[in-house]
Phi, psi and omega in degrees: 000320182294327185281332182292322189299308177297330174296311183296324178294322179293319180300312179297323178292321173299316181298315176301321180298312182296317178306313181293318178299318174304316185289328181289321176293325178292318180293328177293314177300322183293309177297334180287328184253006178298306185304316182295319179295317178292326185289323177291313179298323175293323178298313180299319178299315178296318177306303183302316188286329173296312184301314178292309184297324183261004180052049181289133184294147182303315186294341173274308181207098176286152177277177179300326179299313181298319176300317176301320182292325173302320180299322177289314185288334184239029180302318183292316176304313180296323178297313181300315182276350180284321187291317179298321176294323178299308179305319183287318181291314181294318181292320176297322175298314179299302183295321180296314182287324182293313174300317181300317183290318179303318177294317175302322177291319183292321182295318185292327179265357177221092184298330174303312184294315177301315175303322189277326189246344179296325178295324175299318176295332175295314183294318177297318184293334183282345178280127180300138183296326180296335180270331181285333181304308179294330179295316179288337172294321179289328186281307192245006174094182188257022180278216177273341184309304182296332182290318176298319179296317181295315178299318181287326173301315182292329176284333191298303198295312180298326179288320178300314182295313182292326186287320176300315177297315182295321178293326179274357184275006182295136182307125170302327176295313183294321178290327171299317182298314181301316182297319180302319179281008180066032171287140181286166173303320182284328175289326176298319187288308183291328182259346183235299187297306185296313176300322185285340185272346190297320177301319175292320174301307186293333175298317184286320183302318185294319173297316178298322177309311183281325177296329186285335169291322174297319174307304180301325174291316175300319180297316180295341177293333189262088171070045174237140177255013180215163177098170181292332180290316178300311177298322171303314177303311185297314184293329179295303188298328180262022177052040174262069187302314176304321173296317177307305184297318180295322179298315184291319179299316181301311181295322177297317181296319181296322184289328176294314178305311181302313182303306179294332169301313180297311179303322182293317177299321175301316175296336176271334182263314186276124183247359181218142170229142177298145178288145177266125181272142186245000000 
């Protein structure tokens, strides 16, 4: 019995310590995001005051109150059109980045391939997406395929550039050491080049996460009857400004969620980042 009492006291002490650590972490997170939260709330309040003060017509610029009402009145329409855009953005993000990473690895190990195909990637990047969308519709039809391709193309180039740079950033001294230890090319890749390229890769993935949503919406502007992009066009032409603003808020929120999802994955996967020289 005497031994049980200290054990129970130690268990309570550990539980209290864990609780305090959780509360400290929560408080630190709140304080870290407090300036951004206050700035966003201040902008929303200023927006509403401007709309009220200048009596701006709702069809021109609805206030936040009107936008919130639009969420409630059009919840079913917004929800129905949200899922196609999410699927297009995520699939485009996955396919575009996977292809970019594979090409980057090929370019690093084959300078001839880099000299031959890297300029083609630059040329494709230089074509405006809004001009490329009708061409893809003519080639692959008006289904979901052109939307995924366009979202993937927007993600592709930043990841390709960053991944090539990251794979080439391996320390020459480390590469020489691995060769002295008779390491194969695959061992050098998995143990040196790939870990060193992860900070570069995730920097590009965070850009691609938000760009994929933009690509999916732009693609939906070209001959689509579903998705947030199509809903934006429909609301604009029918002067349904509250619905238009509500759709834009959902699209922006989706991009932010994808950005933070990639940031969270980075915090769990990347254990090393290059030092910044001053």
